[in-house]
C-alpha positions as a Markdown table, in Angstrom:
| # | Residue | x | y | z |
|---|---|---|---|---|
| 1 | Met | 6.5 | -12.0 | -13.4 |
| 2 | Ser | 9.5 | -9.7 | -13.7 |
| 3 | Phe | 9.8 | -6.2 | -12.3 |
| 4 | Ser | 9.4 | -4.8 | -15.8 |
| 5 | Ala | 6.2 | -6.8 | -16.3 |
| 6 | Leu | 4.8 | -5.5 | -12.9 |
| 7 | Lys | 5.7 | -2.0 | -13.9 |
| 8 | Asn | 4.3 | -2.3 | -17.5 |
| 9 | Ala | 1.0 | -3.6 | -16.1 |
| 10 | Ala | 0.9 | -0.6 | -13.7 |
| 11 | Lys | 1.5 | 1.8 | -16.6 |
| 12 | Ala | -1.3 | 0.1 | -18.6 |
| 13 | Ser | -3.6 | 0.5 | -15.6 |
| 14 | Tyr | -2.6 | 4.1 | -15.3 |
| 15 | Ser | -3.5 | 4.8 | -18.9 |
| 16 | Glu | -6.9 | 3.3 | -18.3 |
| 17 | Gln | -7.8 | 4.7 | -14.9 |
| 18 | Lys | -5.5 | 7.7 | -14.4 |
| 19 | Gly | -8.2 | 10.1 | -13.1 |
| 20 | Thr | -9.3 | 7.8 | -10.4 |
| 21 | Met | -5.8 | 6.8 | -9.5 |
| 22 | Ile | -4.7 | 10.4 | -9.2 |
| 23 | Leu | -7.7 | 11.3 | -7.0 |
| 24 | Ile | -7.2 | 8.4 | -4.7 |
| 25 | Val | -3.6 | 9.3 | -4.1 |
| 26 | Leu | -4.4 | 13.0 | -3.8 |
| 27 | Ile | -7.2 | 12.4 | -1.2 |
| 28 | Glu | -5.0 | 10.0 | 0.7 |
| 29 | Ile | -2.2 | 12.6 | 0.8 |
| 30 | Ile | -4.5 | 15.4 | 1.9 |
| 31 | Val | -6.2 | 13.3 | 4.6 |
| 32 | Phe | -2.8 | 12.0 | 5.9 |
| 33 | Thr | -1.1 | 15.4 | 6.0 |
| 34 | Ser | -4.0 | 17.1 | 7.6 |
| 35 | Leu | -5.2 | 14.5 | 10.1 |
| 36 | Ala | -2.4 | 12.0 | 10.9 |
| 37 | Ser | -0.9 | 14.0 | 13.8 |
| 38 | Thr | -4.1 | 13.6 | 15.9 |
| 39 | Val | -5.5 | 10.5 | 17.5 |
| 40 | Leu | -8.9 | 11.1 | 15.9 |
| 41 | Gly | -7.1 | 11.6 | 12.5 |
| 42 | Ala | -5.3 | 8.3 | 12.9 |
| 43 | Leu | -8.7 | 6.6 | 13.3 |
| 44 | Leu | -9.6 | 7.9 | 9.8 |
| 45 | Val | -6.2 | 7.7 | 8.1 |
| 46 | Leu | -5.5 | 4.0 | 8.8 |
| 47 | Pro | -8.8 | 2.7 | 7.2 |
| 48 | Ile | -8.3 | 5.1 | 4.2 |
| 49 | His | -4.8 | 3.5 | 3.7 |
| 50 | Val | -6.6 | 0.1 | 3.5 |
| 51 | Gly | -9.2 | 1.6 | 1.2 |
| 52 | Ala | -6.5 | 2.9 | -1.2 |
| 53 | Ala | -4.9 | -0.6 | -1.2 |
| 54 | Tyr | -8.4 | -2.0 | -2.0 |
| 55 | Ala | -8.8 | 0.4 | -4.9 |
| 56 | Phe | -5.4 | -0.5 | -6.4 |
| 57 | Leu | -6.1 | -4.2 | -5.9 |
| 58 | Lys | -9.4 | -3.8 | -7.9 |
| 59 | Ile | -7.4 | -2.1 | -10.7 |
| 60 | Ser | -4.9 | -5.0 | -10.6 |
| 61 | Arg | -7.8 | -7.4 | -11.1 |
| 62 | Asn | -9.0 | -5.3 | -14.1 |
| 63 | Glu | -12.0 | -3.9 | -12.2 |
| 64 | Arg | -13.1 | -0.3 | -12.1 |
| 65 | Ala | -11.9 | 1.5 | -9.0 |
| 66 | Glu | -14.1 | 4.3 | -7.5 |
| 67 | Leu | -13.5 | 7.0 | -5.0 |
| 68 | Gly | -15.9 | 5.3 | -2.7 |
| 69 | Asp | -13.3 | 2.5 | -2.4 |
| 70 | Leu | -11.3 | 4.7 | -0.1 |
| 71 | Val | -13.9 | 4.5 | 2.6 |
| 72 | Val | -14.6 | 0.8 | 2.2 |
| 73 | Ser | -13.2 | 0.1 | 5.7 |
| 74 | Leu | -15.3 | 2.9 | 7.3 |
| 75 | Arg | -18.5 | 1.3 | 6.0 |
| 76 | Gly | -18.1 | -2.3 | 7.0 |
| 77 | Ser | -17.8 | -4.1 | 10.3 |
| 78 | Ser | -14.1 | -4.5 | 9.8 |
| 79 | Tyr | -13.3 | -0.9 | 10.6 |
| 80 | Phe | -12.1 | -1.7 | 14.2 |
| 81 | Asn | -10.0 | -4.6 | 13.0 |
| 82 | His | -8.3 | -2.5 | 10.4 |
| 83 | Val | -7.5 | 0.3 | 12.9 |
| 84 | Val | -6.2 | -2.2 | 15.4 |
| 85 | Gln | -4.1 | -4.2 | 12.9 |
| 86 | Leu | -2.5 | -1.2 | 11.3 |
| 87 | Phe | -1.9 | 0.4 | 14.7 |
| 88 | Leu | -0.2 | -2.8 | 15.9 |
| 89 | Arg | 2.0 | -2.8 | 12.7 |
| 90 | Gly | 3.1 | 0.7 | 13.5 |
| 91 | Leu | 3.7 | -0.1 | 17.1 |
| 92 | Tyr | 5.8 | -3.2 | 16.2 |
| 93 | Leu | 7.8 | -1.1 | 13.7 |
| 94 | Phe | 8.4 | 1.5 | 16.3 |
| 95 | Leu | 9.5 | -1.1 | 18.9 |
| 96 | Trp | 11.8 | -2.7 | 16.4 |
| 97 | Ser | 13.4 | 0.7 | 15.6 |
| 98 | Leu | 14.3 | 1.1 | 19.3 |
| 99 | Leu | 16.6 | -1.9 | 18.9 |
| 100 | Leu | 18.5 | -0.9 | 15.8 |
| 101 | Ile | 17.7 | 0.5 | 12.4 |
| 102 | Ile | 18.5 | -2.6 | 10.4 |
| 103 | Pro | 16.0 | -4.9 | 12.3 |
| 104 | Ala | 13.3 | -2.2 | 11.8 |
| 105 | Ile | 14.0 | -2.1 | 8.1 |
| 106 | Ile | 13.7 | -5.8 | 7.8 |
| 107 | Lys | 10.4 | -5.8 | 9.8 |
| 108 | Tyr | 9.1 | -2.9 | 7.6 |
| 109 | Tyr | 9.5 | -5.3 | 4.6 |
| 110 | Ser | 8.0 | -8.2 | 6.6 |
| 111 | Tyr | 4.9 | -6.2 | 7.4 |
| 112 | Phe | 4.6 | -4.3 | 4.1 |
| 113 | Leu | 1.7 | -6.3 | 2.7 |
| 114 | Thr | -0.5 | -5.9 | 5.8 |
| 115 | Pro | -2.8 | -3.2 | 4.2 |
| 116 | Tyr | -3.2 | -5.3 | 1.0 |
| 117 | Ile | -4.1 | -8.4 | 3.0 |
| 118 | Leu | -6.7 | -6.4 | 5.0 |
| 119 | Ala | -8.0 | -4.9 | 1.7 |
| 120 | Asp | -8.2 | -8.4 | 0.2 |
| 121 | Asp | -9.7 | -10.1 | 3.3 |
| 122 | Pro | -11.3 | -7.5 | 5.6 |
| 123 | Glu | -12.0 | -10.0 | 8.3 |
| 124 | Ser | -8.4 | -11.2 | 8.5 |
| 125 | Thr | -7.4 | -11.6 | 12.1 |
| 126 | Asn | -3.6 | -12.2 | 11.5 |
| 127 | Pro | -2.7 | -9.9 | 8.6 |
| 128 | Ile | 0.7 | -9.1 | 10.1 |
| 129 | Thr | 1.6 | -12.7 | 10.5 |
| 130 | Asn | 0.3 | -13.4 | 7.0 |
| 131 | Ser | 2.4 | -10.6 | 5.6 |
| 132 | Arg | 5.5 | -11.9 | 7.4 |
| 133 | Glu | 4.9 | -15.4 | 5.9 |
| 134 | Met | 4.2 | -14.1 | 2.4 |
| 135 | Met | 7.3 | -11.9 | 2.5 |
| 136 | Asp | 9.5 | -14.7 | 3.7 |
| 137 | Gly | 12.3 | -14.9 | 1.1 |
| 138 | His | 11.0 | -11.9 | -0.8 |
| 139 | Lys | 12.1 | -8.9 | 1.3 |
| 140 | Leu | 15.2 | -8.2 | -0.7 |
| 141 | Glu | 13.2 | -8.5 | -3.9 |
| 142 | Leu | 10.7 | -5.9 | -2.7 |
| 143 | Phe | 13.6 | -3.7 | -1.6 |
| 144 | Trp | 15.0 | -3.8 | -5.2 |
| 145 | Leu | 11.6 | -3.2 | -6.7 |
| 146 | Gln | 11.0 | -0.1 | -4.5 |
| 147 | Leu | 14.6 | 1.1 | -5.2 |
| 148 | Ser | 13.8 | 1.0 | -8.9 |
| 149 | Phe | 11.4 | 4.0 | -8.3 |
| 150 | Ile | 14.0 | 6.2 | -6.7 |
| 151 | Gly | 14.7 | 8.1 | -10.0 |
| 152 | Trp | 11.0 | 8.8 | -10.4 |
| 153 | Phe | 10.6 | 10.1 | -6.8 |
| 154 | Leu | 13.7 | 12.3 | -7.3 |
| 155 | Leu | 12.1 | 13.7 | -10.5 |
| 156 | Gly | 8.9 | 14.2 | -8.6 |
| 157 | Ala | 10.7 | 16.2 | -5.9 |
| 158 | Leu | 12.2 | 18.4 | -8.6 |
| 159 | Thr | 8.7 | 19.3 | -9.7 |
| 160 | Phe | 7.7 | 20.2 | -6.1 |
| 161 | Gly | 5.6 | 17.0 | -5.8 |
| 162 | Ile | 3.4 | 17.7 | -8.8 |
| 163 | Leu | 4.7 | 14.8 | -10.8 |
| 164 | Thr | 4.6 | 12.6 | -7.7 |
| 165 | Val | 0.9 | 13.2 | -7.3 |
| 166 | Ile | -0.1 | 12.9 | -10.9 |
| 167 | Tyr | 2.1 | 10.0 | -12.0 |
| 168 | Val | 4.7 | 8.6 | -9.7 |
| 169 | Ser | 2.6 | 7.7 | -6.6 |
| 170 | Pro | -0.2 | 6.1 | -8.7 |
| 171 | Tyr | 2.4 | 4.2 | -10.7 |
| 172 | Tyr | 4.2 | 3.1 | -7.6 |
| 173 | Arg | 1.1 | 2.1 | -5.7 |
| 174 | Gln | -0.3 | 0.1 | -8.6 |
| 175 | Thr | 3.0 | -1.7 | -9.0 |
| 176 | Met | 2.9 | -2.6 | -5.3 |
| 177 | Ala | -0.6 | -3.9 | -5.7 |
| 178 | Asn | 0.5 | -5.9 | -8.7 |
| 179 | Tyr | 3.4 | -7.2 | -6.6 |
| 180 | Tyr | 1.0 | -8.4 | -3.9 |
| 181 | Ile | -1.2 | -10.2 | -6.4 |
| 182 | Arg | 1.8 | -11.9 | -7.9 |
| 183 | Leu | 3.2 | -12.9 | -4.5 |
| 184 | Lys | -0.2 | -14.2 | -3.3 |
| 185 | Thr | -0.6 | -16.2 | -6.5 |
| 186 | Lys | 3.0 | -17.5 | -6.1 |
| 187 | Lys | 2.4 | -18.5 | -2.5 |
| 188 | Gly | -0.8 | -20.4 | -3.5 |
| 189 | Gly | -3.5 | -17.9 | -2.7 |
| 190 | Asn | -6.4 | -17.0 | -5.0 |
């Protein structure tokens, strides 16, 4: 599936579920900006990040996303696993950034799919390793896909973030979920 096909599928999903997608992004932004700087906040923000990935994966699979999907990690027994795995991902990225910026960027792309893997398989014990394996040979591809959104994000900045919340972030997040589904299918997953 080409970039344009991934993006067109995301646009079609947006037209069908735009209200839910906007609210998911808005709630995630509000929770992140108000709580991320505290330890207690991080314990809430990390699972909500997985919940947002879960909601966008549901949309990718032509299912109806709900606001309750944001807290799917908080409800289940996988909460602790999600917090630990995403904390480790952040720690690894921080440690890589101490070496040099280029290795940290490469590892960012290696670990990018971790929240989607956790959303897809809440009991996964090695999502960082799975992400690294799935992204093997695809890091530059993801870089180019993300770079294709730069114009949208600049336009969003010109509107003081309004366009970013109501269109660009939902469109971007849905495209990334579509990318994960495509890559998982390509690598032989379900």
